[in-house]
ZAZAVEX-173407 format. One record per residue (C-alpha): residue number from 1; y, x, z. Coordinates in Angstrom, 1 decimal. Layout:
<sites>
+------+--------+--------+--------+
: resi :  north :   east :     up :
+------+--------+--------+--------+
:  NUM :      Y :      X :      Z :
...
+------+--------+--------+--------+
</sites>
This chain:
<sites>
+------+--------+--------+--------+
: resi :  north :   east :     up :
+------+--------+--------+--------+
:    1 :   -0.1 :    0.0 :    0.1 :
:    2 :    3.4 :    1.2 :   -0.8 :
:    3 :    6.8 :    0.7 :    1.1 :
:    4 :   10.0 :   -0.4 :   -0.5 :
:    5 :   13.2 :    0.1 :    1.7 :
:    6 :   16.5 :   -1.8 :    0.8 :
:    7 :   19.4 :    0.4 :    2.0 :
:    8 :   22.7 :   -1.7 :    2.1 :
:    9 :   26.2 :   -0.8 :    3.5 :
:   10 :   25.1 :   -1.6 :    7.1 :
:   11 :   23.2 :    1.8 :    6.8 :
:   12 :   26.4 :    3.5 :    5.9 :
:   13 :   28.3 :    1.8 :    8.8 :
:   14 :   25.5 :    2.6 :   11.4 :
:   15 :   26.4 :    6.2 :   10.7 :
:   16 :   30.1 :    5.7 :   11.5 :
:   17 :   31.0 :    5.7 :    7.7 :
:   18 :   34.2 :    3.6 :    6.9 :
:   19 :   32.6 :    2.1 :    3.8 :
:   20 :   33.0 :   -1.6 :    4.2 :
:   21 :   35.4 :   -3.6 :    1.8 :
:   22 :   37.6 :   -4.4 :    4.7 :
:   23 :   37.8 :   -0.5 :    5.6 :
:   24 :   38.8 :   -0.2 :    1.7 :
:   25 :   41.6 :   -2.8 :    2.1 :
:   26 :   43.0 :   -1.6 :    5.3 :
:   27 :   43.1 :    1.9 :    3.9 :
:   28 :   45.0 :    0.8 :    0.8 :
:   29 :   47.7 :   -0.8 :    3.0 :
:   30 :   47.9 :    2.1 :    5.4 :
:   31 :   48.5 :    4.4 :    2.4 :
:   32 :   51.3 :    1.9 :    1.0 :
:   33 :   52.9 :    2.0 :    4.5 :
:   34 :   53.0 :    5.8 :    4.8 :
:   35 :   54.6 :    5.9 :    1.4 :
:   36 :   57.2 :    3.3 :    2.3 :
:   37 :   58.0 :    5.4 :    5.3 :
:   38 :   58.2 :    8.6 :    3.4 :
:   39 :   60.0 :    7.6 :    0.3 :
:   40 :   63.3 :    5.6 :    0.3 :
:   41 :   65.3 :    4.3 :   -2.5 :
:   42 :   68.3 :    2.0 :   -2.8 :
:   43 :   66.5 :    0.2 :   -5.8 :
:   44 :   62.7 :    0.5 :   -6.4 :
:   45 :   61.0 :    1.3 :   -3.0 :
:   46 :   57.4 :    1.7 :   -4.0 :
:   47 :   55.2 :    0.9 :   -7.1 :
:   48 :   51.8 :    1.5 :   -8.4 :
:   49 :   49.4 :   -0.4 :  -10.8 :
:   50 :   48.7 :   -3.2 :   -8.1 :
:   51 :   52.0 :   -3.8 :   -6.3 :
:   52 :   55.7 :   -3.3 :   -6.5 :
:   53 :   58.3 :   -3.5 :   -3.7 :
:   54 :   62.2 :   -3.3 :   -4.4 :
:   55 :   64.7 :   -3.1 :   -1.7 :
:   56 :   63.7 :   -2.2 :    1.8 :
:   57 :   63.1 :   -5.2 :    4.3 :
:   58 :   60.8 :   -3.3 :    6.6 :
:   59 :   61.5 :   -1.1 :    9.6 :
:   60 :   59.8 :    2.3 :    9.5 :
:   61 :   57.9 :    1.6 :   12.8 :
:   62 :   55.6 :   -0.9 :   14.2 :
:   63 :   53.8 :   -1.8 :   10.9 :
:   64 :   50.2 :   -0.7 :   10.3 :
:   65 :   48.6 :   -3.5 :    8.2 :
:   66 :   49.3 :   -6.0 :    5.5 :
:   67 :   49.8 :   -8.8 :    8.0 :
:   68 :   52.6 :   -7.1 :    9.5 :
:   69 :   54.2 :   -6.3 :    6.3 :
:   70 :   54.0 :  -10.1 :    5.2 :
:   71 :   55.4 :  -11.0 :    8.7 :
:   72 :   58.4 :   -8.7 :    8.5 :
:   73 :   58.8 :   -9.6 :    4.9 :
:   74 :   59.0 :  -13.4 :    5.6 :
:   75 :   61.3 :  -13.0 :    8.6 :
:   76 :   63.6 :  -10.5 :    7.1 :
:   77 :   64.2 :  -12.1 :    3.8 :
:   78 :   65.9 :  -15.2 :    5.6 :
:   79 :   68.6 :  -12.8 :    6.8 :
:   80 :   68.9 :  -10.7 :    3.7 :
:   81 :   69.6 :  -13.4 :    1.1 :
:   82 :   72.3 :  -11.5 :   -0.4 :
:   83 :   69.8 :   -8.5 :   -1.3 :
:   84 :   67.5 :   -8.9 :   -4.0 :
:   85 :   64.2 :   -8.2 :   -2.1 :
:   86 :   61.0 :   -8.4 :   -4.1 :
:   87 :   57.4 :   -8.0 :   -2.9 :
:   88 :   55.3 :   -8.4 :   -6.1 :
:   89 :   51.7 :   -8.1 :   -6.6 :
:   90 :   51.0 :   -6.9 :  -10.2 :
:   91 :   47.3 :   -7.3 :   -9.3 :
:   92 :   46.8 :  -10.9 :   -8.2 :
:   93 :   43.3 :  -10.1 :   -7.0 :
:   94 :   44.5 :   -7.5 :   -4.5 :
:   95 :   46.8 :  -10.3 :   -3.0 :
:   96 :   44.0 :  -12.7 :   -2.6 :
:   97 :   41.8 :  -10.0 :   -1.2 :
:   98 :   44.6 :   -8.8 :    1.4 :
:   99 :   45.2 :  -12.5 :    2.4 :
:  100 :   41.5 :  -13.2 :    3.1 :
:  101 :   41.1 :   -9.7 :    5.0 :
:  102 :   44.1 :  -10.6 :    7.1 :
:  103 :   42.9 :  -14.3 :    7.9 :
:  104 :   39.3 :  -13.7 :    8.4 :
:  105 :   39.1 :   -9.9 :    9.4 :
:  106 :   36.5 :   -9.3 :    6.6 :
:  107 :   36.2 :   -9.6 :    2.8 :
:  108 :   33.5 :   -9.9 :    0.3 :
:  109 :   35.1 :   -8.7 :   -3.0 :
:  110 :   32.1 :   -9.5 :   -5.2 :
:  111 :   31.7 :  -13.1 :   -3.9 :
:  112 :   35.6 :  -13.7 :   -4.3 :
:  113 :   35.5 :  -12.4 :   -7.9 :
:  114 :   32.6 :  -15.1 :   -8.7 :
:  115 :   34.5 :  -17.9 :   -6.9 :
:  116 :   37.6 :  -17.2 :   -9.4 :
:  117 :   35.3 :  -16.7 :  -12.3 :
:  118 :   33.9 :  -20.1 :  -11.8 :
:  119 :   37.4 :  -21.6 :  -11.0 :
:  120 :   38.4 :  -20.3 :  -14.4 :
:  121 :   36.3 :  -22.8 :  -16.3 :
:  122 :   37.0 :  -25.7 :  -13.9 :
:  123 :   40.5 :  -26.5 :  -15.3 :
:  124 :   40.9 :  -29.1 :  -12.5 :
:  125 :   41.1 :  -26.2 :   -9.7 :
:  126 :   44.1 :  -24.7 :  -11.2 :
:  127 :   43.0 :  -21.0 :  -11.2 :
:  128 :   45.4 :  -18.1 :  -10.1 :
:  129 :   44.8 :  -16.3 :  -13.3 :
:  130 :   46.0 :  -17.2 :  -16.6 :
:  131 :   42.7 :  -16.5 :  -18.1 :
:  132 :   39.4 :  -14.5 :  -17.5 :
:  133 :   40.7 :  -11.3 :  -19.0 :
:  134 :   43.5 :  -11.2 :  -16.3 :
:  135 :   40.9 :  -11.8 :  -13.7 :
:  136 :   38.6 :   -9.0 :  -15.0 :
:  137 :   41.7 :   -6.6 :  -15.6 :
:  138 :   42.5 :   -7.0 :  -11.8 :
:  139 :   38.8 :   -6.7 :  -10.6 :
:  140 :   38.4 :   -3.4 :  -12.7 :
:  141 :   41.4 :   -1.8 :  -11.1 :
:  142 :   40.1 :   -2.6 :   -7.7 :
:  143 :   36.7 :   -1.1 :   -8.9 :
:  144 :   38.4 :    2.0 :   -9.7 :
:  145 :   40.4 :    2.2 :   -6.4 :
:  146 :   37.3 :    1.6 :   -4.4 :
:  147 :   35.4 :    4.4 :   -6.1 :
:  148 :   38.5 :    6.8 :   -5.3 :
:  149 :   38.6 :    5.6 :   -1.7 :
:  150 :   34.6 :    6.0 :   -1.2 :
:  151 :   34.9 :    9.4 :   -2.9 :
:  152 :   37.3 :   10.7 :   -0.3 :
:  153 :   36.2 :    9.3 :    3.0 :
:  154 :   34.8 :   11.5 :    5.8 :
:  155 :   31.1 :   11.7 :    5.4 :
:  156 :   29.9 :   13.8 :    8.4 :
:  157 :   27.2 :   12.0 :   10.4 :
:  158 :   24.1 :   13.0 :   12.5 :
:  159 :   20.5 :   12.0 :   11.4 :
:  160 :   19.0 :    9.3 :   13.6 :
:  161 :   15.6 :   10.2 :   14.7 :
:  162 :   14.9 :    6.5 :   15.1 :
:  163 :   15.7 :    5.7 :   11.4 :
:  164 :   13.5 :    8.5 :   10.4 :
:  165 :   10.6 :    7.1 :   12.4 :
:  166 :   11.3 :    3.6 :   10.8 :
:  167 :   10.8 :    5.4 :    7.3 :
:  168 :    7.6 :    7.3 :    8.1 :
:  169 :    5.9 :    4.7 :   10.3 :
:  170 :    2.7 :    3.1 :    9.3 :
:  171 :    2.3 :   -0.4 :    8.4 :
:  172 :    1.4 :   -2.8 :   11.1 :
:  173 :   -1.2 :   -5.3 :   10.4 :
:  174 :    0.8 :   -8.0 :   12.5 :
:  175 :    3.7 :   -7.5 :   10.0 :
:  176 :    1.8 :   -8.6 :    6.8 :
:  177 :    1.3 :  -12.0 :    5.5 :
:  178 :   -1.8 :  -13.8 :    6.7 :
:  179 :   -4.2 :  -13.5 :    3.7 :
:  180 :   -3.4 :   -9.7 :    3.1 :
:  181 :   -3.9 :   -9.0 :    6.9 :
:  182 :   -7.3 :  -10.9 :    6.9 :
:  183 :   -8.5 :   -9.1 :    3.7 :
:  184 :   -7.5 :   -5.8 :    5.3 :
:  185 :   -9.2 :   -6.5 :    8.7 :
:  186 :  -12.4 :   -7.4 :    6.7 :
:  187 :  -12.2 :   -4.3 :    4.8 :
:  188 :  -12.0 :   -2.3 :    8.0 :
:  189 :  -15.1 :   -4.1 :    9.4 :
:  190 :  -17.0 :   -3.4 :    6.0 :
:  191 :  -15.9 :    0.1 :    5.1 :
:  192 :  -15.0 :    3.4 :    6.8 :
:  193 :  -12.5 :    4.9 :    4.0 :
:  194 :  -10.4 :    7.1 :    6.4 :
:  195 :  -10.9 :   10.6 :    5.8 :
:  196 :  -10.2 :   11.9 :    9.3 :
:  197 :  -13.3 :   12.4 :   11.2 :
:  198 :  -11.9 :   11.1 :   14.3 :
:  199 :  -10.9 :    7.8 :   12.7 :
:  200 :  -14.1 :    7.4 :   11.0 :
:  201 :  -15.8 :    7.7 :   14.3 :
:  202 :  -13.5 :    5.1 :   15.9 :
:  203 :  -13.9 :    2.8 :   12.9 :
:  204 :  -17.9 :    2.9 :   13.0 :
:  205 :  -17.6 :    2.3 :   16.7 :
:  206 :  -15.3 :   -0.7 :   16.3 :
:  207 :  -17.4 :   -1.9 :   13.6 :
:  208 :  -20.4 :   -2.2 :   15.7 :
:  209 :  -18.4 :   -4.5 :   18.0 :
:  210 :  -17.4 :   -6.9 :   15.4 :
:  211 :  -20.3 :   -7.1 :   13.2 :
:  212 :  -21.4 :  -10.3 :   14.7 :
:  213 :  -18.2 :  -11.8 :   13.3 :
:  214 :  -19.3 :  -11.1 :    9.8 :
:  215 :  -20.2 :  -14.5 :    8.9 :
:  216 :  -17.3 :  -16.3 :   10.8 :
:  217 :  -14.1 :  -17.5 :    9.2 :
:  218 :  -11.2 :  -14.9 :    8.6 :
:  219 :   -9.2 :  -16.8 :   11.2 :
:  220 :  -12.0 :  -15.9 :   14.0 :
:  221 :  -12.0 :  -12.4 :   13.0 :
:  222 :   -8.2 :  -12.2 :   13.0 :
:  223 :   -8.2 :  -13.8 :   16.5 :
:  224 :  -10.7 :  -11.3 :   17.8 :
:  225 :   -8.5 :   -8.4 :   16.5 :
:  226 :   -5.4 :   -9.8 :   18.2 :
:  227 :   -7.1 :  -10.8 :   21.6 :
:  228 :  -10.3 :   -9.2 :   22.5 :
:  229 :   -8.9 :   -5.8 :   21.1 :
:  230 :   -6.8 :   -5.6 :   24.2 :
:  231 :   -9.9 :   -4.3 :   26.2 :
:  232 :   -9.7 :   -1.1 :   24.4 :
:  233 :   -7.5 :    1.9 :   25.7 :
:  234 :   -4.0 :    2.6 :   24.3 :
:  235 :   -4.9 :    5.4 :   22.0 :
:  236 :   -7.8 :    3.3 :   20.6 :
:  237 :   -5.7 :    0.2 :   20.0 :
:  238 :   -3.0 :    2.4 :   18.3 :
:  239 :   -5.2 :    3.8 :   15.8 :
:  240 :   -6.0 :    0.3 :   14.5 :
:  241 :   -2.7 :   -1.1 :   14.9 :
:  242 :   -1.1 :    1.8 :   12.8 :
:  243 :   -4.0 :    2.2 :   10.3 :
:  244 :   -2.1 :    1.6 :    7.2 :
:  245 :    0.0 :    4.3 :    6.0 :
:  246 :    2.3 :    3.7 :    2.9 :
:  247 :    1.2 :    5.8 :   -0.2 :
:  248 :    4.5 :    5.9 :   -1.6 :
:  249 :    7.9 :    5.2 :   -0.1 :
:  250 :   10.8 :    4.2 :   -2.3 :
:  251 :   14.3 :    4.0 :   -0.9 :
:  252 :   16.2 :    1.3 :   -3.0 :
:  253 :   20.0 :    2.3 :   -2.3 :
:  254 :   22.4 :   -0.3 :   -3.0 :
:  255 :   25.3 :    2.0 :   -1.8 :
:  256 :   27.3 :    4.3 :   -3.9 :
:  257 :   27.2 :    7.2 :   -1.0 :
:  258 :   24.4 :    9.7 :   -0.7 :
:  259 :   23.6 :    9.2 :    3.1 :
:  260 :   20.1 :    8.8 :    2.7 :
:  261 :   19.6 :   12.3 :    1.0 :
:  262 :   19.5 :   13.8 :    4.4 :
:  263 :   16.8 :   11.4 :    5.6 :
:  264 :   14.7 :   12.1 :    2.4 :
:  265 :   14.9 :   15.7 :    2.7 :
:  266 :   14.0 :   15.5 :    6.6 :
:  267 :   11.1 :   13.0 :    6.0 :
:  268 :    9.6 :   14.9 :    3.3 :
:  269 :    9.7 :   17.9 :    5.6 :
:  270 :    8.1 :   16.1 :    8.7 :
:  271 :    5.9 :   13.5 :    7.2 :
:  272 :    4.0 :   13.7 :   10.7 :
:  273 :    0.3 :   13.3 :    9.9 :
:  274 :    0.9 :   11.3 :    6.8 :
:  275 :   -1.1 :   12.5 :    3.8 :
:  276 :    0.5 :   12.2 :    0.2 :
:  277 :    3.3 :    9.8 :    1.0 :
:  278 :    5.8 :   10.5 :   -1.7 :
:  279 :    9.3 :    9.6 :   -0.6 :
:  280 :   12.0 :    8.9 :   -3.4 :
:  281 :   15.1 :    7.1 :   -4.1 :
:  282 :   16.8 :    4.9 :   -6.7 :
:  283 :   20.6 :    4.5 :   -6.5 :
:  284 :   20.4 :    1.0 :   -8.2 :
:  285 :   24.1 :    0.5 :   -8.1 :
:  286 :   25.0 :    3.9 :   -9.4 :
:  287 :   26.6 :    6.8 :   -7.8 :
:  288 :   30.0 :    8.1 :   -7.1 :
:  289 :   31.6 :   10.3 :   -9.8 :
:  290 :   28.4 :   10.5 :  -11.8 :
:  291 :   28.7 :    9.4 :  -15.6 :
:  292 :   24.9 :    9.4 :  -16.1 :
:  293 :   24.7 :    6.7 :  -13.2 :
:  294 :   28.1 :    4.8 :  -13.2 :
:  295 :   28.6 :    2.5 :  -10.6 :
:  296 :   27.8 :   -1.1 :  -10.7 :
:  297 :   30.2 :   -3.5 :   -9.1 :
:  298 :   30.1 :   -7.2 :   -9.8 :
:  299 :   27.9 :  -10.1 :   -9.3 :
:  300 :   24.3 :  -10.5 :   -9.5 :
:  301 :   23.2 :  -14.1 :   -9.2 :
:  302 :   22.3 :  -15.3 :  -12.7 :
:  303 :   20.0 :  -17.8 :  -11.5 :
:  304 :   23.1 :  -19.8 :  -10.2 :
:  305 :   23.7 :  -23.2 :  -11.8 :
:  306 :   26.9 :  -21.9 :  -13.2 :
:  307 :   25.6 :  -18.9 :  -15.1 :
:  308 :   24.3 :  -21.1 :  -17.9 :
:  309 :   27.7 :  -22.5 :  -18.4 :
:  310 :   28.9 :  -18.9 :  -19.0 :
:  311 :   26.4 :  -18.1 :  -21.4 :
:  312 :   27.2 :  -21.5 :  -23.3 :
:  313 :   30.7 :  -20.6 :  -23.5 :
:  314 :   29.9 :  -17.9 :  -26.0 :
:  315 :   32.6 :  -15.7 :  -24.6 :
:  316 :   31.3 :  -12.1 :  -23.5 :
:  317 :   34.4 :  -11.9 :  -21.1 :
:  318 :   32.7 :  -14.2 :  -18.5 :
:  319 :   29.6 :  -11.8 :  -18.3 :
:  320 :   31.5 :   -8.6 :  -18.2 :
:  321 :   30.8 :   -7.9 :  -14.5 :
:  322 :   27.4 :   -9.4 :  -14.0 :
:  323 :   25.0 :   -6.9 :  -12.7 :
:  324 :   21.8 :   -8.0 :  -14.6 :
:  325 :   23.6 :   -6.9 :  -17.7 :
:  326 :   25.2 :   -3.8 :  -16.3 :
:  327 :   21.5 :   -2.7 :  -15.1 :
:  328 :   20.6 :   -2.0 :  -18.6 :
:  329 :   22.9 :    1.0 :  -18.8 :
:  330 :   20.4 :    3.0 :  -17.1 :
:  331 :   16.6 :    3.0 :  -16.6 :
:  332 :   16.9 :    2.4 :  -12.6 :
:  333 :   16.0 :   -1.2 :  -12.9 :
:  334 :   12.9 :   -0.4 :  -15.0 :
:  335 :   11.8 :    2.1 :  -12.5 :
:  336 :   12.1 :   -0.5 :   -9.8 :
:  337 :    9.9 :   -2.8 :  -11.7 :
:  338 :    7.4 :    0.0 :  -12.3 :
:  339 :    7.3 :    0.6 :   -8.7 :
:  340 :    6.7 :   -3.1 :   -7.6 :
:  341 :    4.1 :   -3.7 :  -10.3 :
:  342 :    2.0 :   -0.6 :   -9.5 :
:  343 :    0.6 :   -1.7 :   -6.1 :
:  344 :    0.9 :   -4.0 :   -3.1 :
:  345 :    4.1 :   -3.1 :   -0.9 :
:  346 :    6.0 :   -3.9 :    2.2 :
:  347 :    9.7 :   -4.3 :    2.2 :
:  348 :   12.0 :   -2.9 :    5.0 :
:  349 :   15.5 :   -3.8 :    5.3 :
:  350 :   18.2 :   -1.3 :    6.5 :
:  351 :   21.6 :   -2.7 :    6.7 :
:  352 :   21.4 :   -4.9 :    3.4 :
:  353 :   22.9 :   -8.5 :    4.1 :
:  354 :   20.4 :   -9.8 :    1.4 :
:  355 :   23.4 :  -12.0 :    0.0 :
:  356 :   23.6 :  -14.0 :   -3.1 :
:  357 :   25.6 :  -11.2 :   -4.9 :
:  358 :   22.2 :   -9.6 :   -5.3 :
:  359 :   20.1 :  -12.7 :   -5.6 :
:  360 :   18.3 :  -12.1 :   -9.1 :
:  361 :   16.9 :   -8.7 :   -8.0 :
:  362 :   16.0 :   -9.8 :   -4.5 :
:  363 :   14.1 :  -12.8 :   -5.7 :
:  364 :   12.2 :  -10.6 :   -8.1 :
:  365 :   11.3 :   -8.2 :   -5.1 :
:  366 :   10.5 :  -10.9 :   -2.4 :
:  367 :    8.4 :  -13.3 :   -4.5 :
:  368 :    6.5 :  -10.7 :   -6.5 :
:  369 :    2.7 :  -11.1 :   -5.9 :
:  370 :    2.6 :   -7.6 :   -4.6 :
:  371 :    4.9 :   -8.1 :   -2.0 :
:  372 :    3.1 :   -8.5 :    1.3 :
:  373 :    5.7 :   -8.2 :    4.1 :
:  374 :    9.4 :   -8.3 :    4.6 :
:  375 :   10.7 :   -6.7 :    7.8 :
:  376 :   14.4 :   -6.7 :    8.6 :
:  377 :   15.8 :   -4.1 :   11.0 :
:  378 :   18.8 :   -5.7 :   12.4 :
:  379 :   22.1 :   -4.6 :   13.8 :
:  380 :   22.5 :   -4.8 :   17.5 :
:  381 :   26.1 :   -5.4 :   18.6 :
:  382 :   28.0 :   -4.0 :   21.6 :
:  383 :   27.8 :   -7.6 :   23.3 :
:  384 :   24.2 :   -7.7 :   23.1 :
:  385 :   24.0 :  -10.1 :   20.0 :
:  386 :   22.4 :   -9.3 :   16.8 :
:  387 :   22.5 :  -10.3 :   13.1 :
:  388 :   18.7 :  -11.2 :   12.7 :
:  389 :   19.1 :  -14.7 :   12.2 :
:  390 :   22.0 :  -14.2 :    9.6 :
:  391 :   19.6 :  -11.8 :    7.7 :
:  392 :   16.7 :  -14.0 :    7.5 :
:  393 :   19.1 :  -16.9 :    6.5 :
:  394 :   20.1 :  -14.9 :    3.7 :
:  395 :   16.6 :  -13.9 :    2.7 :
:  396 :   15.9 :  -17.6 :    2.5 :
:  397 :   18.3 :  -18.1 :   -0.3 :
:  398 :   16.5 :  -15.3 :   -2.5 :
:  399 :   13.2 :  -17.5 :   -2.3 :
:  400 :   12.3 :  -20.4 :   -4.4 :
:  401 :    8.8 :  -20.7 :   -2.6 :
:  402 :    9.6 :  -21.3 :    1.0 :
:  403 :    5.9 :  -21.0 :    2.0 :
:  404 :    5.9 :  -17.4 :    0.7 :
:  405 :    9.2 :  -17.0 :    2.7 :
:  406 :    7.8 :  -18.1 :    5.9 :
:  407 :    4.6 :  -16.0 :    5.7 :
:  408 :    6.1 :  -12.7 :    4.5 :
:  409 :    9.2 :  -12.5 :    6.5 :
:  410 :    8.4 :  -10.8 :    9.9 :
:  411 :    9.4 :  -12.8 :   12.9 :
:  412 :   12.0 :  -11.3 :   15.4 :
:  413 :    9.2 :  -10.7 :   18.0 :
:  414 :    7.8 :   -7.7 :   15.8 :
:  415 :   11.3 :   -6.7 :   14.6 :
:  416 :   13.9 :   -4.2 :   16.2 :
:  417 :   17.4 :   -2.6 :   15.8 :
:  418 :   17.9 :   -0.2 :   12.9 :
:  419 :   19.2 :    2.1 :   15.7 :
:  420 :   20.3 :    2.0 :   19.1 :
:  421 :   23.1 :    4.7 :   18.6 :
:  422 :   23.4 :    7.5 :   16.1 :
+------+--------+--------+--------+
</sites>
C-alpha cells in the first residue's frame, strides 16, 4: 500500500511562515503605509499598478493597516473639502480583497475570484467589473504580487520530529475502510509474508491463536483482532497494529514554497526500519520563480453547476483561471494519476483545508477505488479547540458517494494534531 500526503498552506503556517492570503494583503498595505510616510508630495502622493493616492489626508503615525487608512480617509475628507483628495483603486479586485480582509480578518482570494466570475454572467447582480477581461486583469496582477511576496518572506524554520514521524509511520489497520481492513487481517491469518524473522515468528504464533476463526465471518475476525488482542503484551500488539508500511510515499504539495524539502531529505535519511519506502514530491500548483513549473492560481471546481455555463458561452476568457486547464501546462497531474492508479493508498492531510477551490482533484483522489483511508491531521489552537470538524465537512463536499466518505475518513478518536509545537 502507498501513502499520499496532501500538503496545504496550514503546513507552512505551522512552521511560522507568513504565507496566508491575509498575510499577503496585510503586507501590501504595510508597504503602502511605509511609502506614504517616506515620500511626500503636494500632488501625487503614491501610485502603483493597483492604487493611486493624491494629496495627503493621512497622519504619519498610528496607521498600520488598510482599515485605519479607510477610517482616516473617511474622517478627514469631511474637513478637507477644499482639497482634491483622491484614494483610487486602479485594481478593483484588490479593493474587494482589502475590504473582505478588514471585515472578516481573513480572505480567500480564489473563492472571491470565482464569486465575481459567476456574477459576471448573472446580469441582474450588477458586477463590479465591466467585463470578465477586467476581472482577469486585476486577478493576474494580484497573482504576480503574491508570487513576489512569497519569494521574499522569511523562510527559516525548525523541522518538527512529530511531522517526520507522521510521514514515516506505518499504516494502522484501524484507519482503513472496513472491507480493506478485514481482507488484510485475513491475509495475516493465511500468510506470513513479512521478511523479518521476528515478525514471522510472531505472525505464526498469532496465526495459531486465530485459526479457529477461519470459517467465521470477517466481522468476527475483526472483533477478535480489536478486543481479544488486548491480552498480548505492548510490544506484541504494536507489531500487528503497525504492520503495514507504505511502499511509496508521495507528498502532493499544493504550496508554492519548498518547506517540504527538508522533510523529504530527513525522512529519506532516517526511514527508521522501513524497507524500500521511496519518498517523493509533486508541486502540483507550481513553484516560485520556476518557468518549468509555473504557479497555478485560480479555481479548481469544474464540477460546479456554473462551469457548464462558462463552457457554453464559447468565450475562453471565462476559463482562463481554471486549474484543470492550467494543469495541462506540465506533466504533474499525469504523474499524480499514475501514482493513484498504481496501487492502493492511504491519504494523509497536512494543513490542507480540502475546500472547493480544489474540488475536482480532491474528488478524483478521494473517490478512487484505490483510496482506502483519509486521515486528517488537524490544527490544535491555543485555546484548546481544533479544526477537525471543519476539515471533514470540507472533505464531504468532495465526495459524491457519501457511503465511501463515511467509511474512508478516519474518525477523530484515531486522529491527532499535525504538531503540538515547532
